[in-house]
Structure formats: C-alpha cells, structure tokens
N, C-alpha and C positions, 0 to 999 in steps of 0.2 A: 474515599481514598484517605488513609490515615496520615501519611507523611506528605505534606505539601511544602516543606521547608525549601525545596529546590527552587520554588518559584521566586525566591529572593536572590537567586544567583544573578551575577551581572550580565549573563547572556541574555536575560529577558528584561523587557520594559514594562511599564505599568499597564499598557494596553494588552500585553500578553497575559499578565496576571488577571486582568478583568475577564479576558476571553476564557482562560482556564476555569475560572469560577463559574462563568456563564454556561459553558459546555458541561461541566461537571454537574451543576444543578439540573440542567435540562435532561441529561442522560439518567440521572438518579430518579427524577420524577417520571420519566417515560418508561423505564425498564424495571425499576425497583429491583427485585431479586431474580427475575426470570428472563433477563435479557439474552441468556445463552440457550434458551429452550423455546419450545412451542412453535417451531418453524415448519409446520406441516406443509405449507405452501410457500416455498422460498421466494418464488417470483413475486407473489402478491406481497409478501413481507418486505421485500426489497423496494417495491413500488411505494408502499406505505411509509417506510422509513425515509426514502428519498424525498417524498412529499413533505414529511414532517421536518426534515432537515432544511428543506427549502423554505418552509413557512417560518421556521425559527431564525432564518437568516444565516445559519451556520455554513451552508454550502457555498455561500457567496465568497468565502475565503478561498475557494478553489479556482476563481477566475479573477482577472485584473479589474481594477475599478472602472476603466473605460467601458466595460461591458457588464456592469452591474455588480462588480466585486467590491471588496473592502479596501484592498491595498493597490497602489499604482501598478505594482508587479507582484507576482506570487511571493508571499512572505513565508519562508520555510519554517520559521519558528512557530507561526500560527498553525500551519499544517500539522506539524509534529504535536503540538499541544492538543489539537482537536482529536487527532488519531489516538493519542495516549488516553485521553479521558473517555472517548467513546469505547475503546477496546476494554477499558476497565469494567464497563457495564455490559457490552454486547459486541461479540465478534462480528456479527452481521452488520451492525450499525457502522462499525469501523470500515468494513469492506465497502459498504455503499458510499460512504464519504470518500474513501481513498480512490475509488474508481471514477468518481466525478472529476477528481483532480488529475489522475494519471490518464484517464481516457481522453480528456481534452487538453492535457498538458502540452502536447506538441503544437497544438493550435495556439494556446496562450503564449508559448515561448517563441514560436517560429512562424506562425501563420500570417497570412496577409490580413489587411484590415477587413476586406470583404469576408474572408473565411471566419475571422473572429466575430464579426457582427452576425454572421449566419448561425453560428453554433454556440457561442459562449453565453449569451444572455439566458437562453433556455437551460443550459447546463447549470448556471449559477442559481437558478430558481428551483432546480430539481424537476423541471418539466421535461427535459430531455435527459436520456440515459446514455452515458458515454462508454466507449470501450477502446482498448489498446490492443491491437492484433499484431503481435510480433512472433510468438512462438509457433513452430511447425513440428510435425512428427520427427524430423531429423535435424532440427535447428532450434536450439533453446538458448543455452549460454553462448554458443558460437553463432552470433548474429550474422556474420559474414557468410554462413552456409545457407542462408535463406534461399529457397528455390522458387517460391511463388513469383510469377512473372506478370509484369504489366507492359503490354506491347502497344506502341502507338498505332492508332487506327484513326487517321484524320485528326480531328480535334478532341479525340477521346483516348483513354487507355482501356484496353481489354485485359482484365485481370483473370488469371487462371492459377489455381493451386489450392493448398489446404493450410489452414491454421488450426492449432489445437490448444487446449487448456486456456481458452480465451475467457477472461472474467467478464461477466455481463453478457456472454454469448447467448443469443436467443432472446434477450430482453432489451438489448441496446437499441437506441434510435440511430446511432451512427458509430462506425468503426474507423479508427486511424490505422490503416493497413500498411505494413512495410513489405515492399515487393521489389523484385529485380527489374530495373528499367534499362540496364545494359550500357550505361555510360562507361563502365570499366569493369574489370573482374573484381571478385571479392567484395569487400565492404564498400568500395567506392562506386559500385554500380547499383545501389539501393535507393529507393525514394519512399517518402511517406505520402499516402494518398487517403483522403477522406471518402469513405464509402457509406452512403445512407443505407440503413438496414433494408429498405424496401426495393433496392436496386435489383432488377432482374439478373439472374445468374448467381446471386448470393444465396446459399442454402445452409441452413443449420442442420448438419448431418447427424449430430449426436449430442445429447445433453450428458455431461460427465458428472457422476456423483462422487463426492469426496467425503473424507471422514468428518469434516466440518461442513455444514450446509451452506454452500455458496453457489450461485449460478455460473456454471462453466460450460463451454461447448466446443465442439469441433465444427469448423466452418469450411465450406467448399466454395470456391469461386470458379465458375465455368463461363469464360469470356464475359465476365461481368464488366459492363461498360460504364465508365464515369468520365466526366469532362476533364480535360487536362488542367483546367482551372482549379480542380480539387487537389492537385498536388501541392504539398506544403513545401515551400522553399524551392530551391533549384533542383533539377534532376540530378541524381547521384548524391544528394546530401542526406539521404535517409539514415545512414549509420550515425552521422554527426547529430542528427535530430533525435534519434533513439537514445544515444548516450547522454546528450544534453538533458533530455527529459528525465531519464533515470537518475542523473546527477542531482536533480532537484528532489525527486520523490523517494530515492533509496533511503535517505535518512528517516523518512516518515515510516518506513517499514520497521525500522528499529524502534520508533516511538510507539507503534502499535504493540510490538513485543514488550516494550517497557510497561504499557498499560496492563497487559496480561500478567506480567511478573509482579507488578504492584498488587494486583488483585490476589494472586497466589500467596504473597507474603501476608496480606491482611487476613485471608481465610485461614492460613496455617497458624498464624499468631492467635487468632480467636479460638481455633480448635485446641491448640496446645494449652491455652489457659483454662478451658472448660472441661477437658478430658482428663480424668484421673487415672493414674497407673501406679500400682503398689502404694496406694494411700496418699498420693500427692499429685498435683497437676503435672502434665507432661512438660510444661514450661519450666519446671524446676529441675529437670534432668539436664546435666551438662551436655549430653549428646544432642538433645533437641535445641538447646541454646546455641550450640555451635552451628547447627543447621540454619537457624534463623539469622545468625550473624553473617553467614556466608551469603544467604539470600539478600540481606540488606546491603552488603558490600557490593555484590554484583549489580544490584539495581542502581546504586549511586554511581558506580563506574560507567554503566551503560548510559545513564542520563547525562553524565558529563561529556561523553563522546558524541551523543546525539545532538545536544544543544551547542556544543562546540562546532560541529559540522553545519548545523542550521544557521548559527550566528555568522559563521565565515561566509556562507553563501549570501546571506542577507546584507552583509557589508559590501557586496559588490564583486566578490571573487568570480572570475569567469568560469572556473571549474573547481569542484571540491571532490574530485574522484577519490582521492586517498582518504579524506576525512569521512566521506559518506560510506565508503566501503568498510572502514573501521567501525563506524557507528552501527551499520547494518549487521555486520558479522558478530561483533561482540554482544550487541543487545539481543539478537535472536538466539544465540547459543546460551547466553546467560539466562534468558527467560525459559529456555528448555530445561536448564538445570533447576531453576527455582520452582517451576511447575512440577517437575518430577519429585522434588523434595516435598512439596505440598501434598502430593498424592501419598507419599510415604508416611507423612505425619498423620494423614487422615486414615491410613490403613485400608481396610476393606471398603469403607465408604468412598475412598478416593477413586476407586475404579467402578463405582456404582453409577449406572446411567441416571442422570438427573442431578448429580452433584456438581458443584462449580469446579472442583479440581479436575474431574473427568472431562468436562466441557473444555476447560483451558488446555488440557493435554491434547485434545483433538485440534483445537484452534491453532496452537503454536507451531505444529509440525511443518505446515506448508510455508511458514515465513522463512524457514531456513533454506528454502528452495527457490521461491519466486523472486523475480527482479535480481537474479544472480545468486546462485547457490553459494553456500559458505565456502566451498573449495575454490570457487571462482573469485570470491572476494579476497581470499588469501593471495591468489595470483595477481590480482589488481594491485593490492597493497605492495607486494614484493616488487613488481615491475615498476611501479611508481617510485618506490624507494631506490631501486637500482638506477633509474633514469635521473634521479635528483642528487645522487651522490657521486663524488669524484673517485675514479678508479685508483 
C-alpha cells in the first residue's frame, strides 16, 4: 500500500499504527500477488485462511479480551484497519476475518457470560467458524419483515423458516439466527438465537455462487430445536441486537472497500507510469492525471468518514448509526468508481480474467448491497438527520 500517511491522523493511536503494519506485512507475505485468485476450493481456502489468521493472532481482535481477544471490548478502529489491509491483498481473507467478527458480534456485544464463554474463545482462535443469519428470501433490508419463526416448546425453541445469502453458510460451526418469537408485531417480535450447525432440522438447501468466490448458502429450518438458553438477550430484543451489531460492523464494510480502492489506485498508477501512448507514458496525459486525482480524493474522503465513525464508537458512543451509514455508503460507492477507473486505465487487460482490476471489479460490487444497500443507507442518513433537526 503506497500511501500510509493517514495512519498519522489523530483518529488513530500508536497501537493502531503497529497493528496496521503487522497486518499489512502478514498479508503481503502470505498472498504476495495472487491473493485474489486460485480459489478452486473456496471452503478449504476459507478454512486455511481462518487457521492462519488465528495462528497469527489477528482474529483475536474480533472478540473481547475476557474471551481471548485483544481489547476489553471490540475496538472498531482495529477492525477497520484489519479489513482494509486484508482487502488490499485478498478479498477472501477480508471475508474470512469479517465473518468471524460479524458472525459472533451479537454474542460479543449482547450475549450472556455463558454464551460468550461457549463460543467466543474458539472464534478468536479461528477454530470455530461463525455466521450471522439475518436475510430471508423476502426480508433483507426490511428486517421487520422476517418470517422465520421460533416457537416455544417447553424449554426449547422450535425454529422453522428459511434464510438466504448467509455468509459462511454450509461451513459455519454456529449461526446467530434472527427469528420471530411473537412478543409483538413487526420489529419488536424478533429474537436472536444461537444455533449450532449440527442441530437436527437445520439443512443447507443450496450453496450460492456469486461473481466473487465466497461461501454463501440458503438454509432451511424445520422445527429445529435449540434450548431457550441459546437466546441472546431478552425475547423480542432481536431487532435491537441486529441493529446494534451492524452499528459496529457497518463501518468495517467501508474499510474493506477502502482497501480495494487503495489497491485499485496503486495498480492504476503503476500502469499509467509504465504504459506508453503516443510516445509518452499514460501518466503524462491530463485526462489520466484527472482520473488519478479523483481516485485519490475519493479514497481520502472515504478514509476520513470511516475512521471518524470508528473513533466515535470507540469513544463510547451508544450508537453511530448516522456516522456508520455515511462511512459505508460513501466508501463503497467511491471504491466502485475507483475500481472502474482502474479498469479503464488498464484497457483490455482490465477486463481480462486473472488481472487485479478484474478481480477487484467482482469483489467490490457486493459491498454496495450487503449490511444495508446504498439506497437504505441514504434513508438511514436522511431519517437520522430529520430526527435530529428542529422543524
């Protein structure tokens, strides 16, 4: 990563700067130039990367210190820096780390001590694979529309319904499942429940292939029985838990996009310097200089929004809904623009399978959708703004 001057910004501390260098060096050594390719067996690659992240101690940042982590509570700036530097080298490595954090995030933030002790130490070492099961065929951005039901049956819940586009689906050891438990209508009638992957009645119906190689699946629950003690928090608190978890991890999606964008700028800059057109390097053309300038400006603006949101959360803010939405929205949209520009500068090579710009182009697209599509982020920002301003 050529430009690391942002590490001197006051949003970050010396421990963050050391972490950034550590992760950057680790990722460069492990993936070299081919981190976006050779994923013939995605499941096996995810397992290998997760084990390596665990051995390096990097994934410890995804759980609290009391359960083997680094920080007393999740440090959002650390999560962002790790995702940024992993994404620069490998989209799959970023995915693996992100899902260890998001998949167990509800337990870290809202779980009981017994639940945390049962699931977090293994997650922090990479021995357990975590998943966050929220999306359904007819309920994505509209969480209140979830129809999967968890009905009380003695001291157990019997869960029935479907989830789809579940990251780590089919390879996870446990899922945090959001289901309707009936305390009230809409958002107030949802609960978060930990479901071990081996629970009878849980079936992986379909593995979903996407343009970037990540393990995704459609899950079916058929009277899948889990103890009531697996419910996280109070009954009916699922919506609050989901939003609180996304509040922490949404900024990190922007950080992953930032890593992709930085790689795009570095690749485009190198290409513009070595490629000659009409007897001179592309980099001498005013049009190309304008493109590079716009990429660099977008990257700095995205970084400022991301680390503003992360710093605000780390300072103890109860919610950073507006800040995280801005960070996620701007960074993912800006990264899409930067990567498209890199493809254009590369010309035909930019759309050739096996080139870094082509891989980045496939990697970035999903980030504008998951954990709240760009259009939803605009609604969140507008509604927060309206609620905070005087008529």
